C-alpha positions as CSV (number, residue, x, y, z in Angstrom):
1,M,-212.4,-52.9,0.7
2,L,-210.9,-51.6,3.9
3,R,-210.8,-48.0,5.0
4,L,-210.5,-45.8,8.0
5,K,-213.9,-44.8,9.3
6,P,-214.9,-41.3,8.1
7,W,-214.6,-39.8,11.6
8,V,-211.0,-41.2,12.1
9,T,-208.2,-38.8,11.3
10,M,-204.5,-39.4,11.1
11,S,-201.7,-37.0,12.4
12,T,-198.2,-38.0,11.6
13,N,-195.1,-37.2,13.7
14,D,-191.4,-38.2,13.8
15,E,-192.2,-41.5,15.6
16,G,-195.1,-42.6,13.4
17,A,-198.7,-41.3,13.6
18,L,-201.8,-41.0,15.8
19,L,-205.2,-42.0,14.7
20,L,-208.0,-40.1,16.4
21,D,-211.6,-41.4,16.6
22,S,-213.3,-38.0,17.0
23,R,-216.6,-39.6,17.9
24,R,-215.2,-41.5,20.9
25,G,-212.1,-39.4,21.7
26,V,-209.8,-42.4,21.3
27,Y,-206.2,-42.2,20.1
28,W,-204.2,-45.0,18.5
29,H,-200.4,-44.8,18.0
30,L,-198.9,-46.3,14.8
31,D,-195.3,-47.1,14.1
32,P,-193.8,-46.3,10.6
33,V,-195.1,-49.6,9.2
34,G,-198.6,-48.9,10.6
35,V,-198.4,-45.4,9.0
36,S,-197.7,-47.0,5.7
37,V,-200.8,-49.3,6.1
38,A,-203.0,-46.4,7.3
39,E,-202.0,-44.2,4.4
40,A,-202.7,-47.0,1.9
41,L,-206.2,-47.4,3.5
42,E,-207.1,-44.1,1.9
43,R,-207.2,-46.0,-1.4
44,E,-209.5,-48.7,0.0
45,P,-207.1,-51.5,-0.8
46,S,-207.3,-55.3,-0.5
47,L,-205.2,-57.1,2.0
48,D,-202.8,-58.0,-0.8
49,D,-202.5,-54.4,-1.8
50,L,-201.6,-53.5,1.8
51,V,-199.0,-56.2,1.9
52,Q,-197.5,-55.1,-1.3
53,A,-197.3,-51.5,0.0
54,V,-195.4,-52.7,3.1
55,T,-193.0,-54.9,1.2
56,A,-192.2,-52.2,-1.3
57,E,-191.4,-49.7,1.5
58,F,-189.7,-51.9,4.1
59,D,-187.3,-54.8,3.9
60,V,-189.6,-57.6,5.0
61,D,-190.7,-61.0,3.7
62,A,-194.1,-61.0,2.1
63,N,-195.4,-63.8,4.4
64,V,-194.2,-61.9,7.5
65,A,-195.7,-58.7,6.1
66,K,-199.1,-60.4,5.5
67,R,-199.2,-61.8,9.0
68,D,-198.3,-58.5,10.6
69,V,-200.7,-56.4,8.4
70,R,-203.5,-58.8,9.1
71,R,-202.8,-58.6,12.9
72,L,-202.7,-54.7,12.7
73,L,-206.0,-54.7,10.7
74,K,-207.7,-57.0,13.3
75,D,-206.5,-54.7,16.1
76,L,-207.8,-51.6,14.2
77,K,-211.1,-53.3,13.5
78,K,-211.4,-54.3,17.2
79,A,-210.7,-50.7,18.1
80,R,-213.5,-49.6,15.7
81,L,-211.1,-47.4,13.6
82,I,-211.5,-49.2,10.3
83,E,-214.4,-50.7,8.3
84,G,-214.6,-53.3,5.7
85,R,-213.8,-57.0,5.4
86,I,-210.4,-58.3,6.2
87,A,-209.7,-61.1,3.7
């Protein structure tokens, strides 16, 4: 299960969203697809659940969505904004 760390909050705006790590004072900008993924993380989904959420909302091939979602998750994990295992 993947999720935002408890001390990370999201604030949406017209261009996407900002994730704030309140422990470290680090901001991370998300585009609309990233917002979709971050919102889905509130339900502690699997990678397949996240890909399904993106393909349902955006006109994108499932293989492309899976690659891009996996890349985003790895970046968020590296930035220490999410926890859980990326399948």
